[in-house]
VEXZA-285574 format. One line per 5 residues: number of its first residue (from 1); for each residue x, y, z of C-alpha. Coordinates in steps of 0.02 Angstrom, whole numbers, plus 50000, padded with zeros to 5 digits. Layout:
% VEXZA-285574
NUM	X/Y/Z | ... .
END
This chain:
% VEXZA-285574
1	37393/54638/51062 | 37425/54825/51061 | 37344/54987/51119 | 37336/55163/51049 | 37270/55327/51119 .
6	37154/55450/51033 | 37150/55632/51090 | 37080/55790/51011 | 37045/55973/51046 | 37177/55993/51180 .
11	37185/56181/51144 | 37348/56219/51233 | 37358/56407/51259 | 37170/56438/51263 | 37166/56515/51436 .
16	37232/56676/51512 | 37190/56634/51692 | 37350/56573/51775 | 37266/56429/51867 | 37184/56368/51707 .
21	37350/56383/51615 | 37431/56271/51744 | 37285/56149/51748 | 37284/56127/51559 | 37467/56075/51566 .
26	37429/55958/51712 | 37287/55880/51612 | 37401/55849/51463 | 37540/55780/51572 | 37419/55662/51660 .
31	37353/55601/51493 | 37529/55562/51433 | 37576/55478/51598 | 37424/55364/51580 | 37472/55323/51400 .
36	37648/55274/51453 | 37584/55171/51600 | 37455/55082/51490 | 37590/55041/51362 | 37507/55122/51211 .
41	37606/55101/51051 | 37558/55270/50978 | 37451/55424/51010 | 37335/55512/50888 | 37292/55697/50910 .
46	37147/55734/50792 | 37172/55921/50775 | 37180/56077/50884 | 37330/56021/50986 | 37354/56209/51011 .
51	37226/56348/51023 | 37315/56453/50892 | 37454/56424/50765 | 37590/56500/50875 | 37539/56492/51059 .
56	37631/56567/51207 | 37804/56489/51211 | 37801/56467/51400 | 37660/56341/51379 | 37743/56260/51229 .
61	37904/56229/51325 | 37807/56126/51453 | 37725/56026/51315 | 37892/55993/51231 | 37960/55914/51391 .
66	37819/55787/51387 | 37839/55755/51201 | 38023/55719/51230 | 37972/55594/51363 | 37859/55508/51236 .
71	38000/55506/51109 | 38116/55425/51235 | 37981/55295/51268 | 37968/55259/51080 | 37786/55314/51073 .
76	37755/55414/50912 | 37624/55552/50909 | 37522/55564/50748 | 37443/55734/50718 | 37335/55831/50594 .
81	37299/56017/50594 | 37142/56078/50679 | 37044/56234/50636 | 37136/56330/50773 | 37317/56278/50749 .
86	37319/56287/50558 | 37377/56449/50478 | 37374/56486/50291 | 37537/56551/50220 | 37648/56524/50371 .
91	37715/56388/50484 | 37626/56340/50643 | 37688/56258/50802 | 37634/56092/50727 | 37762/56116/50588 .
96	37899/56165/50710 | 37869/56012/50820 | 37869/55900/50667 | 38035/55976/50610 | 38103/55934/50783 .
101	38041/55754/50757 | 37930/55762/50911 | 37768/55731/50815 | 37723/55657/50645 | 37601/55748/50531 .
106	37501/55616/50437 | 37412/55730/50313 | 37508/55709/50149 | 37393/55744/50000 | 37438/55744/49816 .
111	37334/55770/49660 | 37308/55618/49549 | 37189/55626/49399 | 37091/55770/49474 | 37069/55684/49642 .
116	37155/55709/49808 | 37253/55555/49855 | 37312/55528/50033 | 37467/55426/50063 | 37447/55312/50213 .
121	37576/55317/50351 | 37619/55147/50424 | 37664/55136/50607 | 37828/55044/50618 | 37793/54938/50771 .
126	37611/54889/50746 | 37593/54898/50557 | 37436/55005/50578 | 37403/55118/50429 | 37346/55297/50459 .
131	37278/55431/50343 | 37192/55594/50381 | 37126/55761/50321 | 37175/55917/50417 | 37057/56060/50451 .
136	37071/56205/50330 | 37003/56379/50302 | 36835/56427/50227 | 36757/56289/50123 | 36923/56211/50069 .
141	36917/56066/50192 | 36747/56012/50126 | 36810/56026/49948 | 36955/55911/49994 | 36834/55780/50059 .
146	36727/55795/49903 | 36878/55763/49790 | 36953/55628/49902 | 37010/55470/49813 | 36914/55355/49929 .
151	36940/55201/49821 | 37129/55213/49843 | 37109/55212/50032 | 36976/55077/50034 | 37088/54960/49932 .
156	37226/54965/50062 | 37236/54810/50171 | 37275/54790/50356 | 37217/54885/50511 | 37170/55062/50456 .
161	37133/55223/50550 | 37060/55380/50470 | 37094/55542/50564 | 36989/55698/50536 | 36942/55865/50615 .
166	36765/55896/50554 | 36585/55872/50601 | 36486/55735/50513 | 36320/55792/50440 | 36224/55636/50494 .
171	36290/55649/50672 | 36284/55837/50697 | 36244/55868/50881 | 36085/55961/50922 | 36175/56114/50989 .
176	36254/56140/50816 | 36100/56114/50709 | 36062/56274/50617 | 36235/56345/50652 | 36286/56435/50493 .
181	36472/56430/50530 | 36486/56242/50557 | 36532/56149/50399 | 36496/55963/50413 | 36546/55822/50297 .
186	36423/55690/50233 | 36472/55518/50296 | 36480/55446/50120 | 36625/55563/50081 | 36730/55465/50206 .
191	36822/55307/50150 | 36727/55149/50196 | 36785/55000/50294 | 36916/55076/50409 | 36938/54996/50580 .
196	36931/55163/50672 | 36882/55342/50631 | 36974/55462/50747 | 36875/55623/50752 | 36903/55796/50821 .
201	36824/55971/50814 | 36658/55925/50896 | 36674/55971/51079 | 36562/55831/51138 | 36611/55652/51173 .
206	36517/55531/51060 | 36529/55360/50977 | 36441/55306/50817 | 36423/55148/50714 | 36330/55130/50549 .
211	36345/55016/50399 | 36518/55026/50318 | 36578/55147/50453 | 36618/55069/50620 | 36697/55151/50773 .
216	36674/55335/50732 | 36738/55417/50890 | 36740/55597/50951 | 36832/55611/51119 | 36788/55795/51147 .
221	36914/55911/51232 | 37040/55835/51351 | 37030/55986/51468 | 36900/56126/51454 | 36906/56181/51273 .
226	36899/56366/51234 | 36724/56440/51214 | 36575/56490/51320 | 36487/56324/51292 | 36643/56227/51344 .
231	36653/56322/51509 | 36467/56291/51537 | 36482/56105/51500 | 36626/56083/51622 | 36535/56185/51755 .
236	36387/56068/51733 | 36499/55918/51762 | 36526/55854/51585 | 36674/55735/51579 | 36836/55774/51488 .
241	36970/55653/51432 | 37027/55539/51290 | 37014/55360/51226 | 37127/55209/51238 | 37089/55074/51109 .
246	37143/54891/51127 | 37173/54789/50969 | 37221/54612/50921 | 37233/54515/50757 | 37199/54669/50650 .
251	37039/54715/50740 | 36978/54806/50894 | 36939/54683/51033 | 36764/54673/51107 | 36735/54819/51227 .
256	36909/54878/51181 | 36865/55062/51161 | 36882/55142/51333 | 36857/55324/51382 | 36985/55388/51508 .
261	36923/55534/51612 | 37045/55673/51655 | 36970/55773/51797 | 37075/55922/51845 | 36939/56045/51891 .
266	36771/56052/51981 | 36633/56165/51919 | 36475/56251/51978 | 36340/56306/51855 | 36213/56429/51928 .
271	36058/56498/51840 | 35952/56651/51877 | 35784/56678/51792 | 35746/56864/51807 | 35582/56861/51711 .
276	35459/56988/51781 | 35585/57063/51903 | 35651/57239/51922 | 35835/57260/51881 | 35870/57357/52041 .
281	35817/57208/52146 | 35904/57074/52043 | 36079/57117/52103 | 36034/57087/52285 | 35946/56924/52241 .
286	36096/56860/52143 | 36222/56907/52276 | 36118/56827/52413 | 36101/56666/52315 | 36287/56662/52273 .
291	36332/56675/52458 | 36252/56503/52479 | 36350/56425/52336 | 36515/56330/52349 | 36635/56422/52233 .
296	36806/56401/52313 | 36931/56336/52184 | 36790/56295/52062 | 36755/56348/51884 | 36598/56452/51906 .
301	36479/56492/51764 | 36325/56599/51795 | 36181/56610/51672 | 36064/56758/51691 | 35913/56749/51576 .
306	35734/56809/51555 | 35646/56973/51523 | 35662/57108/51655 | 35502/57198/51703 | 35593/57363/51716 .
311	35766/57437/51707 | 35911/57401/51590 | 36012/57242/51571 | 36165/57347/51610 | 36095/57380/51785 .
316	36148/57204/51832 | 36320/57225/51909 | 36417/57088/51820 | 36583/57169/51865 | 36538/57168/52049 .
321	36476/56988/52039 | 36639/56932/51959 | 36742/57023/52089 | 36644/56944/52230 | 36670/56771/52157 .
326	36855/56803/52125 | 36876/56862/52305 | 36805/56695/52359 | 36936/56603/52255 | 36823/56553/52110 .
331	36918/56507/51952 | 36891/56621/51802 | 36706/56659/51839 | 36599/56674/51682 | 36433/56764/51666 .
336	36319/56724/51518 | 36184/56854/51481 | 36146/56795/51305 | 35959/56770/51340 | 35936/56923/51451 .
341	35818/57060/51392 | 35706/57198/51456 | 35535/57266/51410 | 35604/57443/51413 | 35713/57413/51260 .
346	35627/57396/51093 | 35770/57307/51011 | 35925/57218/51070 | 36033/57179/50920 | 36163/57077/51013 .
351	36158/57030/51196 | 36316/56939/51240 | 36474/56957/51340 | 36569/56831/51236 | 36669/56928/51106 .
356	36660/56779/50987 | 36470/56780/50996 | 36471/56968/50964 | 36581/56944/50811 | 36468/56805/50747 .
361	36314/56912/50771 | 36388/57060/50676 | 36447/56950/50534 | 36276/56866/50520 | 36190/57035/50511 .
366	36304/57107/50379 | 36343/56961/50264 | 36166/56969/50193 | 36207/57142/50123 | 36350/57074/50016 .
371	36301/57061/49833 | 36424/56944/49750 | 36420/56792/49637 | 36570/56723/49731 | 36503/56580/49838 .
376	36643/56605/49964 | 36565/56773/50010 | 36386/56712/50026 | 36288/56650/50178 | 36386/56539/50298 .
381	36540/56539/50186 | 36542/56729/50197 | 36534/56720/50387 | 36675/56593/50393 | 36779/56698/50272 .
386	36754/56854/50379 | 36801/56761/50539 | 36958/56688/50460 | 37010/56858/50391 | 36981/56939/50561 .
391	37088/56804/50643 | 37228/56837/50519 | 37219/57026/50547 | 37226/57002/50736 | 37403/56933/50722 .
396	37524/57052/50806 | 37638/57146/50682 | 37772/57156/50816 | 37917/57041/50848 | 37968/56964/51014 .
401	38051/57128/51063 | 37890/57225/51041 | 37950/57314/50883 | 37857/57323/50719 | 37925/57191/50601 .
406	37912/57211/50412 | 37930/57023/50391 | 37785/56988/50509 | 37680/57122/50426 | 37714/57043/50256 .
411	37661/56874/50326 | 37496/56949/50385 | 37466/57027/50214 | 37508/56862/50128 | 37391/56765/50242 .
416	37252/56891/50209 | 37275/56874/50021 | 37270/56684/50034 | 37115/56691/50143 | 37025/56798/50015 .
421	37094/56687/49875 | 37148/56838/49772 | 37330/56792/49749 | 37315/56786/49560 | 37231/56957/49555 .
426	37366/57034/49664 | 37502/56962/49552 | 37423/57047/49402 .
END
């Protein structure tokens, strides 16, 4: 009998709040301590170990200490890239940790007869065979699945695990339906007959079983995650954690898939419906209500929604509300005004305090004006391309000493060219 652990969407480095930075490390450390205590033989991280390709080194140093502890305990860590910690044209922290032999990247594709063939990695102690597809930039990940040599994988014998960082079209959660920027993979593009499908990318814990595809598992984030919805989910009490799977005789034992909760933070989700109210009175109402709420040392998310009878949405003093909550020791208070409007404004193009939602909204509005036969620039692919290019251009051109670096600038240019897939044109 043996056990393995399945984690995903850890997103180390996602937070700027010092308490959250410390808590995310504590959550990871607790997860690893449990794995060691439970005697797992290996750990799978199904993408987005880090929130960006090269996170803050102070956080990375703390992670390395725990990875060394795993190495000393002879517990290998099998990893694929996620959509956050993959970077085109340059190394990421995943590559550096693999070079240091602290993790093992199991995505090793090669082209055979026009198909993408994955070489399976066999765990030395258990004999388990692992294969996976990492997340990639715009459209490419889906193209890899489409060209995948599934027959080669299906013909392998033994206990098999397929690792991926993608949504599955048939199991797309309701909150993502209609989302233009969420590429999902049809289930029949996955290899059939594996013992376990270790998923990532979907920030919601779920388990699925259908014919030919058993034990499709999404653990969700092991701490908070990174976006507005993640904060809201945690504030509402949604559990975070990972899975430990028990196996024997080349199969998962009955009731052998167990979710392990990691609870490092309490939350409080508070809603205010301002429909039919005057903006000048809303501030007093919100502040009075918040005085009755328990916010000390809690992740607080406030949702203000509805149509104001009069006044502007900007009349609501979100800065003052945040300061009041911070003074009462709330952790990183968030205020969501996405569904807030007023009768006095004829048109609100984008109503959001989340910069990612603002970016998405602007991209959605403008991509329809692009006239191109290139499918990568159309509809949701165009939005994804724009977001990836913006992420590349946000990389700092300065080195660790704060000085402009020609080498770093060249890397940014190279990454931008690869994102736009115009390398051949530039060479000409």
